C-alpha positions as CSV (number, residue, x, y, z in Angstrom):
1,M,0.0,0.0,0.0
2,K,1.3,3.4,-1.0
3,K,1.9,5.7,2.0
4,F,1.9,9.4,1.9
5,F,4.8,11.5,3.1
6,A,4.8,11.9,6.9
7,L,2.7,14.4,8.7
8,M,2.2,16.1,12.0
9,A,0.8,19.6,12.7
10,V,2.0,22.6,14.6
11,L,0.4,25.8,13.3
12,A,1.7,29.2,14.3
13,V,-1.2,31.4,14.9
14,L,-0.9,35.1,15.5
15,V,-3.1,37.8,16.8
16,P,-2.3,40.8,19.1
17,S,-4.4,41.7,22.0
18,V,-7.0,44.3,21.1
19,V,-5.5,47.7,20.9
20,S,-7.0,50.5,18.9
21,A,-10.2,50.3,16.7
22,Q,-8.1,50.8,13.6
23,E,-5.8,47.9,14.5
24,V,-8.8,45.7,15.3
25,E,-10.2,46.5,11.9
26,T,-6.9,45.7,10.2
27,K,-6.7,42.3,12.0
28,D,-10.2,41.4,11.2
29,T,-9.6,42.2,7.5
30,L,-6.4,40.2,7.3
31,L,-7.8,37.2,9.2
32,R,-11.0,37.0,7.1
33,A,-11.2,33.6,5.5
34,N,-11.5,33.5,1.7
35,T,-14.7,31.7,0.6
36,D,-13.4,30.6,-2.7
37,T,-10.3,29.0,-1.1
38,L,-12.4,27.2,1.4
39,L,-14.8,25.9,-1.2
40,K,-12.0,24.8,-3.4
41,H,-10.7,22.5,-0.7
42,V,-14.2,21.2,0.1
43,R,-14.9,20.3,-3.5
44,V,-11.6,18.5,-3.9
45,L,-11.9,16.5,-0.7
46,A,-15.6,15.6,-1.3
47,S,-14.9,14.5,-4.9
48,S,-15.2,10.9,-6.1
49,Q,-11.4,10.9,-6.4
50,Y,-11.1,10.4,-2.6
51,E,-14.0,7.9,-2.3
52,G,-15.4,9.2,0.9
53,R,-12.0,9.2,2.7
54,M,-12.6,6.1,4.8
55,A,-9.8,5.5,7.4
56,G,-7.7,2.5,6.3
57,S,-8.3,3.1,2.6
58,Q,-5.7,4.2,0.0
59,A,-8.1,7.0,-1.0
60,Y,-7.8,8.4,2.6
61,L,-4.0,8.4,2.3
62,D,-4.3,10.2,-1.0
63,A,-6.5,12.8,0.6
64,A,-3.9,13.2,3.4
65,N,-1.2,13.7,0.8
66,Y,-3.3,16.5,-0.7
67,C,-3.7,18.2,2.7
68,A,0.0,17.8,3.6
69,A,1.0,19.4,0.3
70,V,-1.4,22.4,0.9
71,L,-0.1,23.0,4.4
72,S,3.5,22.7,3.1
73,S,2.7,25.3,0.5
74,Y,1.7,27.7,3.3
75,G,5.0,27.2,5.1
76,V,3.9,24.7,7.7
77,K,6.6,22.2,8.4
78,P,6.2,18.5,9.1
79,F,6.4,17.8,12.9
80,Q,9.7,16.2,13.7
81,E,10.4,15.7,10.0
82,E,7.3,13.5,9.6
83,W,4.0,14.5,8.1
84,G,2.3,11.2,9.1
85,Q,1.5,9.8,12.4
86,Y,0.7,6.2,11.4
87,F,-1.5,3.6,13.1
88,Q,-3.8,0.7,12.3
89,V,-7.5,0.4,12.0
90,E,-10.2,-2.1,10.8
91,Y,-11.2,-1.4,7.3
92,N,-13.9,-3.3,5.3
93,E,-13.9,-2.8,1.5
94,I,-17.5,-3.4,0.4
95,E,-17.4,-4.1,-3.4
96,N,-21.1,-4.8,-4.0
97,C,-24.3,-6.1,-2.6
98,N,-27.6,-7.5,-4.0
99,F,-30.8,-7.6,-1.9
100,Y,-34.1,-9.2,-3.0
101,T,-37.3,-10.2,-1.3
102,Y,-40.0,-12.7,-2.3
103,V,-42.9,-14.6,-0.8
104,N,-43.0,-17.8,-2.7
105,T,-39.9,-19.5,-4.2
106,Y,-41.0,-19.0,-7.8
107,D,-42.3,-15.5,-7.4
108,E,-40.6,-12.6,-9.2
109,R,-38.1,-11.1,-6.8
110,V,-38.4,-7.5,-5.6
111,Q,-35.0,-5.9,-6.0
112,Y,-33.6,-3.1,-3.8
113,V,-30.7,-0.9,-4.8
114,L,-27.5,-0.3,-2.8
115,G,-27.1,3.4,-2.1
116,R,-30.7,4.2,-2.8
117,D,-32.6,1.8,-0.5
118,Y,-30.0,0.4,1.8
119,V,-26.3,0.3,2.7
120,C,-24.2,-2.5,4.2
121,S,-23.0,-2.2,7.7
122,S,-19.4,-1.0,7.6
123,M,-18.3,-4.3,9.2
124,T,-20.6,-6.6,7.4
125,G,-19.4,-10.1,6.5
126,R,-19.3,-11.3,2.9
127,G,-21.3,-14.1,1.5
128,Y,-24.8,-15.3,0.4
129,T,-27.9,-16.0,2.3
130,N,-31.4,-16.8,1.2
131,A,-33.9,-17.4,4.1
132,P,-37.2,-16.5,5.6
133,A,-37.2,-13.3,7.8
134,V,-38.3,-12.8,11.4
135,F,-39.0,-9.4,13.0
136,C,-37.4,-9.1,16.4
137,G,-38.1,-5.5,17.5
138,W,-34.8,-3.9,18.6
139,G,-33.0,-7.3,18.7
140,I,-32.9,-7.5,22.5
141,D,-32.6,-10.8,24.4
142,H,-32.3,-9.6,28.0
143,H,-34.4,-11.7,30.3
144,S,-36.5,-8.7,31.3
145,F,-37.3,-7.9,27.6
146,D,-36.6,-10.9,25.4
147,E,-37.6,-10.3,21.8
148,Y,-36.2,-13.7,20.8
149,A,-38.2,-15.7,23.3
150,K,-41.3,-16.5,21.3
151,V,-39.8,-16.9,17.8
152,D,-37.4,-19.3,16.2
153,V,-34.7,-17.5,14.2
154,R,-32.5,-20.5,13.5
155,G,-31.6,-20.5,9.8
156,K,-33.5,-17.2,9.2
157,V,-32.7,-13.5,8.7
158,V,-33.5,-11.2,11.6
159,L,-35.2,-7.9,10.8
160,C,-34.9,-5.4,13.6
161,L,-34.9,-1.6,14.4
162,S,-31.8,0.4,14.9
163,G,-31.2,2.0,18.3
164,V,-32.7,0.9,21.6
165,P,-36.0,1.7,23.4
166,E,-36.0,4.7,25.7
167,F,-38.3,2.9,28.3
168,L,-35.5,0.5,29.2
169,P,-32.5,1.5,31.4
170,S,-29.2,1.9,29.7
171,R,-27.7,-0.9,31.8
172,I,-30.0,-3.3,29.9
173,T,-29.8,-1.7,26.4
174,E,-26.1,-0.9,26.2
175,P,-25.0,-4.3,24.6
176,Y,-27.7,-3.8,21.9
177,S,-26.9,-0.2,21.0
178,T,-24.5,-1.0,18.2
179,M,-24.8,-2.8,14.9
180,R,-22.2,-5.3,15.9
181,G,-23.9,-5.9,19.2
182,K,-27.2,-6.6,17.5
183,A,-25.5,-8.9,14.9
184,E,-23.7,-10.9,17.6
185,V,-27.0,-11.5,19.4
186,A,-28.8,-12.6,16.2
187,R,-26.0,-15.0,15.3
188,K,-26.0,-16.4,18.8
189,H,-29.7,-17.4,18.3
190,G,-28.9,-19.1,15.0
191,A,-29.9,-16.4,12.5
192,V,-27.9,-16.3,9.2
193,G,-28.0,-12.6,8.7
194,L,-29.2,-9.2,10.1
195,V,-31.3,-6.5,8.4
196,C,-31.5,-3.4,10.7
197,I,-33.9,-0.6,9.7
198,N,-32.4,2.9,10.2
199,M,-34.8,4.7,12.6
200,S,-32.4,7.6,13.2
201,E,-34.2,11.0,13.5
202,T,-31.1,12.7,12.0
203,C,-31.8,11.1,8.6
204,R,-34.6,11.5,6.1
205,P,-36.7,8.4,5.8
206,Y,-35.9,8.0,2.1
207,E,-32.1,8.5,2.4
208,V,-29.4,6.0,3.3
209,Q,-27.1,6.8,6.2
210,H,-23.8,5.2,7.0
211,Q,-21.7,5.0,10.2
212,A,-18.1,3.7,10.2
213,W,-18.3,2.8,13.9
214,C,-20.2,-0.5,14.5
215,G,-19.2,-1.2,18.1
216,E,-16.6,-3.5,19.8
217,G,-16.4,-7.2,19.0
218,S,-14.8,-9.6,16.6
219,H,-15.5,-9.5,12.9
220,Q,-17.9,-12.1,11.5
221,M,-16.4,-12.9,8.2
222,T,-19.4,-14.5,6.5
223,Y,-22.3,-12.9,8.3
224,P,-24.2,-10.3,6.2
225,V,-25.5,-7.2,7.9
226,V,-27.5,-4.6,6.0
227,Q,-29.2,-1.3,7.0
228,P,-32.3,-0.2,4.9
229,T,-33.8,3.2,5.0
230,R,-36.9,3.7,7.0
231,D,-38.9,3.8,3.7
232,M,-37.5,0.4,2.7
233,G,-38.2,-0.9,6.2
234,A,-41.8,0.1,5.7
235,A,-41.9,-1.8,2.4
236,L,-40.3,-4.9,4.0
237,L,-43.1,-5.0,6.6
238,A,-45.9,-4.2,4.1
239,D,-48.5,-6.9,3.9
240,E,-47.1,-8.6,7.0
241,Q,-48.7,-9.2,10.5
242,M,-47.9,-5.6,11.4
243,T,-46.7,-2.5,9.5
244,L,-43.5,-0.7,10.5
245,D,-45.5,2.3,12.0
246,S,-47.9,0.0,13.8
247,V,-45.3,-2.2,15.4
248,V,-43.2,0.7,16.5
249,G,-46.3,2.3,18.0
250,V,-47.4,-0.8,19.9
251,L,-43.8,-1.4,21.2
252,Q,-43.7,2.1,22.5
253,E,-47.2,2.0,24.0
254,K,-47.3,-1.5,25.5
255,M,-43.5,-1.9,26.2
256,V,-43.6,-5.6,25.6
257,P,-41.9,-7.6,22.7
258,Q,-43.9,-7.8,19.4
259,S,-41.8,-10.3,17.4
260,F,-43.3,-12.3,14.5
261,H,-42.4,-14.3,11.4
262,L,-42.7,-12.6,8.0
263,R,-44.3,-14.1,4.9
264,K,-41.3,-12.8,3.0
265,S,-37.9,-14.3,2.5
266,F,-34.7,-12.2,2.0
267,E,-32.0,-13.0,-0.5
268,I,-28.7,-11.2,0.2
269,N,-25.3,-11.4,-1.5
270,I,-22.4,-9.3,-0.4
271,N,-18.8,-9.1,-1.6
272,A,-16.4,-7.5,0.9
273,K,-12.7,-7.6,1.8
274,Y,-11.9,-7.2,5.4
275,H,-8.6,-5.7,6.5
276,P,-8.0,-6.1,10.2
277,N,-4.9,-4.0,10.4
278,A,-5.1,-1.4,7.6
279,T,-2.7,1.5,7.8
280,T,-3.9,5.1,8.2
281,A,-2.4,8.3,9.6
282,N,-2.9,11.6,11.2
283,V,-1.5,14.6,9.2
284,V,0.6,16.6,11.6
285,G,2.4,19.9,10.9
286,V,3.9,22.8,12.9
287,L,4.3,26.5,12.6
288,P,7.1,27.3,15.0
289,G,6.6,30.2,17.4
290,H,8.8,33.3,17.0
291,D,9.3,34.1,20.7
292,P,12.4,32.3,22.2
293,K,10.5,31.4,25.3
294,L,6.9,31.0,24.1
295,R,7.8,28.9,21.1
296,N,7.9,25.9,23.5
297,E,4.2,26.4,24.2
298,Y,1.7,24.9,21.7
299,I,-1.7,25.7,20.3
300,V,-3.2,22.6,18.6
301,V,-5.6,23.2,15.7
302,G,-7.4,20.2,14.3
303,A,-10.2,18.5,12.4
304,H,-10.8,14.9,11.4
305,L,-10.2,14.2,7.7
306,D,-11.8,10.8,7.4
307,H,-15.4,10.1,6.5
308,V,-17.4,6.9,5.9
309,G,-16.2,5.9,2.4
310,I,-17.9,4.3,-0.6
311,Q,-19.8,1.1,-1.2
312,G,-19.8,-0.5,-4.6
313,N,-19.1,1.9,-7.4
314,T,-22.0,4.3,-6.9
315,C,-22.8,4.6,-3.2
316,L,-20.5,7.5,-2.3
317,F,-20.6,9.4,0.9
318,P,-18.7,12.6,0.0
319,G,-18.5,14.1,3.5
320,A,-18.4,17.8,2.3
321,N,-19.8,19.3,5.4
322,Q,-18.7,16.4,7.6
323,N,-15.8,17.1,7.6
324,A,-14.2,18.6,4.5
325,T,-15.4,22.0,5.7
326,G,-13.5,21.5,9.0
327,V,-10.3,20.4,7.3
328,A,-10.6,23.4,4.8
329,A,-10.9,25.7,7.8
330,V,-7.7,24.3,9.4
331,M,-5.8,24.8,6.2
332,E,-7.3,28.3,5.7
333,V,-6.2,29.3,9.2
334,A,-2.6,28.2,8.3
335,R,-2.8,30.3,5.1
336,L,-4.0,33.4,6.9
337,L,-1.5,33.2,9.6
338,T,1.5,32.7,7.3
339,E,0.7,34.9,4.4
340,N,-0.3,37.9,6.4
341,A,2.1,37.7,9.3
342,P,5.5,38.8,7.9
343,K,4.4,42.4,7.0
344,D,0.9,43.0,8.2
345,I,0.3,41.4,11.7
346,E,2.4,40.4,14.6
347,Y,4.1,37.0,14.3
348,N,2.8,34.2,16.4
349,K,4.8,33.8,19.6
350,R,3.6,30.3,20.5
351,S,4.0,27.4,18.1
352,I,0.9,26.1,16.4
353,V,0.4,22.5,15.6
354,F,-2.1,21.6,12.8
355,V,-3.5,18.1,12.9
356,L,-5.9,16.4,10.5
357,F,-7.0,13.3,12.3
358,S,-7.8,9.9,10.8
359,G,-10.3,7.7,12.7
360,G,-12.5,10.6,13.7
361,E,-15.5,8.4,12.6
362,L,-14.1,5.5,14.8
363,Q,-14.7,7.0,18.2
364,N,-12.1,9.8,17.8
365,L,-9.4,7.2,17.4
366,G,-6.9,9.5,15.6
367,S,-7.3,12.2,18.2
368,S,-6.7,9.7,21.0
369,V,-3.6,8.4,19.2
370,F,-2.3,12.0,18.9
371,V,-2.9,12.9,22.6
372,S,-1.4,9.6,23.8
373,N,1.8,10.1,21.7
374,F,2.5,13.8,21.3
375,P,5.8,14.4,23.0
376,K,5.1,17.9,24.0
377,L,1.7,17.3,25.5
378,R,2.4,19.0,28.8
379,N,3.2,22.2,26.8
380,V,-0.1,22.2,24.9
381,E,-2.0,25.3,26.1
382,C,-5.3,24.5,24.3
383,Y,-7.0,22.7,21.4
384,I,-9.2,24.4,18.8
385,G,-11.2,22.1,16.5
386,A,-13.5,22.4,13.5
387,E,-16.3,20.0,12.7
388,A,-19.1,20.4,10.2
389,I,-18.9,24.2,10.0
390,G,-20.9,24.6,6.7
391,Q,-24.5,23.9,7.7
392,G,-26.8,25.2,10.4
393,D,-28.5,28.4,11.6
394,S,-25.4,30.2,12.9
395,V,-21.9,29.7,14.4
396,Q,-21.6,27.6,17.5
397,V,-18.5,27.1,19.6
398,L,-18.8,24.1,21.9
399,G,-17.0,23.9,25.3
400,N,-18.2,26.9,27.4
401,K,-19.5,24.7,30.2
402,R,-16.1,23.1,30.8
403,F,-13.7,25.9,29.6
404,P,-15.5,29.2,30.0
405,Q,-12.3,31.3,30.0
406,L,-11.3,30.0,26.6
407,W,-14.8,30.3,25.2
408,E,-14.9,34.0,26.2
409,I,-12.1,34.7,23.8
410,A,-14.2,33.4,21.0
411,S,-17.2,35.3,22.3
412,R,-15.3,38.6,22.5
413,N,-13.8,38.2,19.0
414,D,-17.3,37.4,17.6
415,S,-18.8,40.5,19.1
416,I,-16.2,42.6,17.2
417,S,-16.3,40.9,13.9
418,T,-18.5,37.9,12.8
419,K,-21.4,38.7,15.2
420,S,-22.9,35.2,14.5
421,L,-22.1,33.2,17.7
422,V,-25.0,31.3,19.4
423,K,-25.0,32.1,23.1
424,G,-27.1,31.0,26.0
425,Y,-26.3,27.2,25.8
426,K,-24.0,25.3,28.1
427,T,-22.0,22.8,26.0
428,M,-19.1,20.4,26.3
429,P,-16.3,19.9,23.7
430,R,-17.0,16.8,21.6
431,G,-15.6,14.7,18.8
432,D,-11.9,15.1,18.3
433,A,-11.7,17.5,21.2
434,A,-12.8,14.9,23.7
435,P,-9.4,13.2,24.2
436,F,-7.8,16.6,24.8
437,A,-10.5,17.6,27.3
438,Q,-10.2,14.3,29.1
439,V,-6.6,15.1,30.1
440,G,-7.5,18.6,31.1
441,I,-6.4,20.5,28.0
442,P,-8.8,23.5,27.4
443,S,-10.7,22.8,24.2
444,L,-13.2,24.4,21.9
445,V,-15.0,23.0,18.8
446,F,-16.3,25.3,16.0
447,T,-19.4,24.0,14.3
448,G,-22.8,24.9,12.9
449,F,-25.8,25.3,15.2
450,M,-28.5,22.7,14.4
451,G,-26.5,21.7,11.3
452,N,-26.8,17.9,11.2
453,L,-29.3,17.6,8.4
454,N,-26.9,15.9,6.0
455,D,-24.7,13.9,8.4
456,H,-23.3,10.7,6.8
457,V,-25.6,10.7,3.8
458,P,-24.9,10.8,0.0
459,S,-26.4,14.3,-0.2
460,D,-23.5,15.8,1.9
461,I,-22.1,17.4,-1.2
462,S,-20.3,20.8,-1.6
463,E,-23.4,22.3,-3.2
464,N,-25.2,21.9,0.1
465,V,-22.6,23.8,2.1
466,D,-23.6,27.2,3.4
467,R,-20.7,29.2,2.1
468,E,-21.3,32.3,4.3
469,L,-21.6,30.2,7.5
470,M,-18.4,28.3,6.6
471,T,-16.5,31.5,6.0
472,K,-17.7,33.1,9.3
473,N,-16.7,30.0,11.3
474,A,-13.2,29.9,9.7
475,S,-12.7,33.6,10.2
476,L,-13.6,33.5,13.8
477,M,-11.3,30.5,14.3
478,A,-8.4,32.4,12.7
479,E,-9.0,35.4,15.0
480,V,-9.2,33.2,18.1
481,I,-6.1,31.2,17.2
482,Y,-4.1,34.3,16.4
483,E,-4.9,35.8,19.8
484,L,-4.0,32.5,21.6
485,S,-0.7,32.4,19.8
486,L,0.4,35.7,21.3
487,G,0.8,34.1,24.7
488,D,-1.5,35.9,27.0
489,Y,-4.0,33.1,27.5
490,Q,-3.0,30.9,30.5
491,G,-6.0,28.7,31.0
492,R,-4.5,25.2,31.5
493,S,-4.2,24.0,35.1
494,Q,-0.8,22.9,36.5
495,R,-2.5,19.7,37.7
496,S,-3.4,18.7,34.1
497,R,0.2,19.2,33.0
498,R,1.2,16.4,35.4
499,F,-1.1,13.9,33.7
500,Q,0.6,10.7,32.6
501,F,-0.8,7.8,30.6
502,D,-0.4,4.3,32.1
503,E,2.3,2.3,30.6
């Protein structure tokens, strides 16, 4: 497998403390993100060339190469002479899938289309199955709510709902909350495959949605797992004992299992290649600080580069907003701070590390790898992240509940320039920021408020990105990072600097 030249990100961000109104105006102008530049990067990263940037794929490494080249062109240097921080992930290459239903053996099959009606689970097994179907609610077999108790699923395909019921405590439902958990339970009861209807409220009922993370557990090499849209789920339960809407309603109302055998059989054939230890990498670069003392202090700026890939030749998840916009913002901050600094604004005193994470879709794996292995972790003053900044009602900066002092810097800069920040909500840093916050590093995440309409769906394309919102987010990020790079902010506790990972 071809590897891209090594990466690791330290970005030098610069911004003087507020002085005169004229100086503020100059700084705001110089640190204003360029919409065309942002959109160019989003279009490139969301194109079919990079096949949805799934961690572990060669296409992801190619995208990482592109980003490293962009950062290098702005004067960002590879951290410790390496652009890449390499690690291994599970990666399942889904080549194609066919899905048919029928009632009688010699009936004409009803065919469903990959990418339109359903997707494969990211960790589906390969192989062929042709068997009657059994509906088993949420696929729970706990003794207090056993949806397998009154049906025989041996040699059959289990049809179930995604998620878990809210009326059961999490201590019961936790093992059934992931696709892998549901599949392992169905297999334990003798089922030969799992079809799990997507009931997520963050997705339109007619649109497929895909998640890279399927849960902990071993890979079942020959066990097919498929996820239909809600509309396809309704079609699968049409002309059966209960419709999808009716069975969900009864389950919620009576809070007792409603399992039953279907008249239909499912025929599924999946070709997939499983790679248990595929190579991926974080892109890491640094913009050294210009102050002899403060250059040993670091501001980390990051976003996850990976998305959820492609299935077959046509089911592409472009990941424009999630998270090509965040990656574009990180690269634009690097451009603004390097191109404008030498003659127009004060140099960054602190060093700035730019990191584009892999494995963001795998429970923030790349961010965890970075935090666990960055040699200057005790000198990191804060983390500023960008995630899905191109959709929503306005700019949102997450983290004010945990790190109010850092958040106030964003709020103050917004009141002077962008004037778009949502206020009045107490939020925690999330996503790639979580591993930083867990070790006490003050963290903020720039995102769009109420902007999850196109998360992990094929319609997350560059044409659906809100250009103005993306530009405002990136501009405010640049202003905040510039100010942080000057050295006045001292928000990290001494106790957190003494944190050590267990050997």
